[in-house]
C-alpha positions as CSV (number, residue, x, y, z in Angstrom):
1,M,0.1,0.0,0.0
2,R,2.8,2.2,0.9
3,M,4.6,1.6,-2.3
4,S,1.6,2.5,-4.5
5,V,1.0,5.7,-2.6
6,L,4.7,6.7,-3.2
7,I,4.6,5.7,-6.9
8,L,1.4,7.8,-7.4
9,G,2.9,10.8,-5.5
10,T,6.0,10.5,-7.7
11,L,4.0,10.2,-10.8
12,F,1.8,13.3,-9.8
13,L,4.9,15.3,-9.2
14,A,6.4,14.4,-12.4
15,L,3.3,15.1,-14.7
16,S,2.4,18.4,-12.8
17,G,5.7,19.8,-14.2
18,C,4.6,19.3,-17.8
19,M,3.2,22.2,-19.7
20,P,0.2,21.6,-22.0
21,T,1.1,21.9,-25.9
22,E,-1.3,24.7,-26.4
23,R,0.6,26.9,-24.0
24,V,4.1,26.1,-25.7
25,A,2.8,27.8,-29.0
26,L,1.8,31.0,-27.1
27,P,4.3,33.9,-27.2
28,D,6.1,35.0,-23.9
29,L,5.7,38.7,-24.7
30,V,3.1,40.6,-27.0
31,M,3.9,44.3,-27.6
32,K,2.3,47.0,-29.9
33,S,4.0,49.9,-31.3
34,A,3.2,53.1,-33.5
35,V,6.2,52.4,-35.4
36,P,5.7,50.7,-38.8
37,A,7.0,47.1,-39.1
38,D,9.6,47.8,-41.8
39,V,11.1,50.4,-39.6
40,L,10.7,48.6,-36.3
41,A,12.1,45.3,-37.5
42,P,15.6,46.1,-38.4
43,C,15.9,48.3,-35.1
44,L,14.6,45.5,-33.0
45,A,16.9,42.8,-34.7
46,M,20.0,45.3,-33.8
47,Q,18.8,45.8,-30.4
48,L,18.1,42.2,-29.7
49,G,21.3,41.3,-31.0
50,R,23.1,43.5,-28.6
51,A,21.1,42.3,-25.6
52,F,21.7,38.6,-26.3
53,G,25.3,38.9,-27.8
54,D,24.3,37.8,-31.3
55,Q,26.5,39.8,-33.7
56,N,24.4,38.8,-36.7
57,P,20.7,38.1,-35.9
58,D,18.7,36.3,-38.7
59,V,16.1,38.5,-40.1
60,E,13.6,37.2,-42.6
61,L,10.6,38.7,-44.3
62,G,7.7,36.3,-44.1
63,N,4.0,36.3,-45.2
64,E,2.9,38.0,-42.1
65,G,5.8,40.2,-41.4
66,Y,9.3,40.1,-40.3
67,E,10.9,37.2,-38.4
68,I,13.9,37.6,-36.1
69,A,15.9,34.7,-34.6
70,I,18.5,35.3,-31.9
71,N,21.2,32.8,-31.5
72,A,23.9,32.0,-28.8
73,P,27.5,32.0,-29.9
74,R,27.3,28.3,-29.4
75,G,24.1,27.9,-31.6
76,A,21.4,27.7,-29.2
77,L,18.2,29.5,-30.0
78,L,17.7,32.3,-27.5
79,G,14.8,34.0,-28.6
80,F,12.5,34.4,-31.6
81,A,10.4,37.5,-32.5
82,T,7.9,38.3,-35.2
83,V,7.0,42.0,-36.1
84,E,3.6,42.2,-37.9
85,P,1.9,45.3,-39.5
86,R,-1.0,46.4,-37.5
87,G,-3.7,48.2,-39.5
88,A,-2.9,51.4,-41.2
89,S,0.1,52.1,-39.2
90,G,2.1,50.6,-36.5
91,S,3.2,47.1,-35.7
92,R,2.8,44.2,-33.1
93,V,5.8,42.3,-31.8
94,F,5.5,38.7,-30.6
95,F,8.6,37.4,-28.5
96,Y,9.0,33.7,-27.9
97,D,11.6,32.7,-25.3
98,G,14.1,30.1,-26.5
99,D,16.8,28.4,-24.5
100,R,18.6,30.2,-21.9
101,Y,22.4,30.8,-22.7
102,S,24.2,31.0,-19.3
103,P,28.1,30.4,-19.9
104,D,29.9,29.1,-16.7
105,H,33.0,31.0,-17.5
106,E,34.2,34.7,-18.1
107,E,34.0,36.0,-21.6
108,S,36.0,38.9,-22.7
109,G,36.3,40.4,-19.2
110,E,32.6,40.4,-18.3
111,Y,30.5,37.6,-16.5
112,P,27.1,37.0,-18.0
113,D,24.0,38.9,-16.7
114,W,22.5,36.0,-14.4
115,G,19.8,38.4,-13.0
116,R,17.8,39.1,-16.0
117,A,15.5,36.7,-18.0
118,N,15.3,36.6,-21.8
119,T,11.7,38.5,-21.8
120,D,13.5,41.3,-19.8
121,R,16.1,41.7,-22.4
122,A,13.5,41.5,-25.3
123,E,11.3,44.1,-23.6
124,A,14.4,46.5,-23.0
125,A,15.2,46.1,-26.7
126,F,11.7,46.7,-27.7
127,N,11.6,49.9,-25.6
128,A,14.8,51.2,-27.1
129,C,13.0,51.1,-30.7
130,N,9.6,52.1,-29.6
131,G,10.2,55.8,-29.7
132,M,11.3,55.9,-33.4
133,S,9.3,57.6,-36.1
134,G,8.3,56.1,-39.3
135,T,9.0,59.2,-41.3
136,S,12.5,60.2,-42.5
């Protein structure tokens, strides 16, 4: 009897940590901006690259808008963002958190920023580009 209770308890704890598949496809951040998508996407790619240490973020123009992939120097996907046009002007940004990149050694004189999550970095990058205007 004790063994079956122990097995059931262990099974419950193991399954309670699983996330439903519907939740995996949801973005971690959704942000709106008055900046047009074709102006916001390059700025956001540059700012995300700075925040995550990706010297050359992948930016592609898709059917719905721009897709930005941020990769770690070792190749892990740190985050993925889409920038979609919203109505007559402005855009929407969806950020999907990827793998966390936490090197365990010092790189170029600086230790990694352990206290911030990827969503914090993405929000800071978005805020840096959000004040831009769409006119030249």
